[in-house]
Residue, then its C-alpha position, 0 to 999 in steps of 0.5 A: m499499499l502506498i499512502s499520502v497524507i496532508s494536514n492543514g496543508q502540510s505533508l505528513t508523509p514522505d514524498q513517494p516516487e512510485i508512479v501509479p495509475w490514478w484510474s477515475f481519480t483523473k475525472t477530478v482533474i478533468a472536471a477542474t480543467a473544464l471549470t477553469l474554462v468556465r472560470d475564464g468565460l470560454v464555456r458556460l456550465d449550464a448552456p449545451v455543449l457540443d451540439q448536444p441537449f446536454t450541459v457541462r454540468q450534466l456531463l460532469r455530474h453524470e446526469a446527461g443521459l449517456a450510457d457507459y462502456g462498462e455495460l457492454a459484455q464485449y467490452h469486459a470480454a476484450v479487456a480480459n483477453q488483453e486485446a488493444a482498445w477499440p477506436e473510440d468511433d467504434m466504441l461509440r457505435r457498439l454502445d449506440a451512444t447517441r441514444l439518450r437513456y433518459s432525459p438530461g438532468a432527470s436521472w443519473r448514470y455513471s458515464n465515462v463517455g460523459y467524460l470523453y465528451i468533457a475531454k473533447l470539449i476542453e481540447r476544442v476550446t483550448d485548441l490544446t491536446l488534452e494533456e497539454a490543456v490540463s498541464r497549462r490549465t490545472l497542474i502547473p498553476l497548482g505547482l504540480s508537474s510529476m504526472r502524465f497520461a498513459t498512452t502505451h502499454a509500457d506507460l502502465q508496465e513501468s508503474f508501481p506495482g506494474n501492469a501484469s494484465n498488459y492493460d492498454p490505457a487507451w481502454v480509458y477513453h477519457g484519458l488516464l493520468i499517472g503520477p506519484i500518489s503524493q501528487a494526487a493528495l497535493f492536487l486535491d488539497r490545493l484545488f479545494t483550498g482555492h488555488l485554481l477556481p473561485t469560490r462559486l466554482l468550488q461550491d458548484m463542484q461540491a454540490v452534489r446529487i444524492l445517490g441513496g443510502p449506504i453502500s454495502g462494504r463502503p464507508w459512505v452514509t449517503p453517497g453523492y456525485g458533484l462535478g467530478v467528485m464523489q462526496g458524502p458523509i461518513e460515520g461520525g458526520l464527517i464529509l469526504s470529497g474526492h474520487t475513487g478509482c479501479g482498474p485491473g489489479s489496483v484501486i486508488a482513492v483520493y479524499r479531502c475533508s475539513d472540521g472547523e479550521a482543520s483540513a486533511c487530505c489522504a491519498t491511497f493506492e493499493a494493489g489487489a484491494t477492493e474499492g471499499a477497503v481503500e476507501a475505508q483505510v482513507a477514512r480512518q486516516l482522515v478521522k485520526i488526523l482531524r481527531n488529533s487536531a481538535 
């Protein structure tokens, strides 16, 4: 297990240089980048996007009505067989992606396709590649530089603890960041302390759609989803905000919470673990830190 902990902006753990896949924590970074476009007046949060009937807010909060390629049996079979990722157009055709599954805003459905559309919007508006836009608009302003997008099998095979499955990162159609776990913790902590976005957009980011009651095996009491963040209270009342990600053989969970003037952020990566186990480890760390600072 790798773990990085920050308390009131100060790191409590040594820097850990091992490169790990950030899996769906990448969504939080992409969402923050999209919100810099809103901050700068280049896009509007509640205007239709890419000539579609859904908005940036609905895409970021998984309320756009889109399906997800994870529901395709042939997708799981191809990944299990260690096949190369399908071309993007082929994936969208197989999914019948243009057919909305519900009216935008009327329901909720986790969709990696929604974040593919956000990535394409970022590239179109900035006239940059996604990696260049994320770096220039989000990572560099937050003082971060030790992460990149994985594009080849070798990128993941070089990461800790390695990619024995020979997984093709192109299966993550919105892009897959890799980097040190300490950089993931710093990113989230600096983002939520106002180093990138104004208060109003941070409030929008953390305005969640409640997704129901407790989830078996996971620490959430009432889980919710905001703009690129999973958020909700855990037992004891603390509200965690961040994101969990999982891929072949490993899980990452990066969350931050505050209690009065005190704040704490924890990023954890573990091979061969479940989402709930890694989230629970993060929750325990955050509760411990905030109790000690009370």
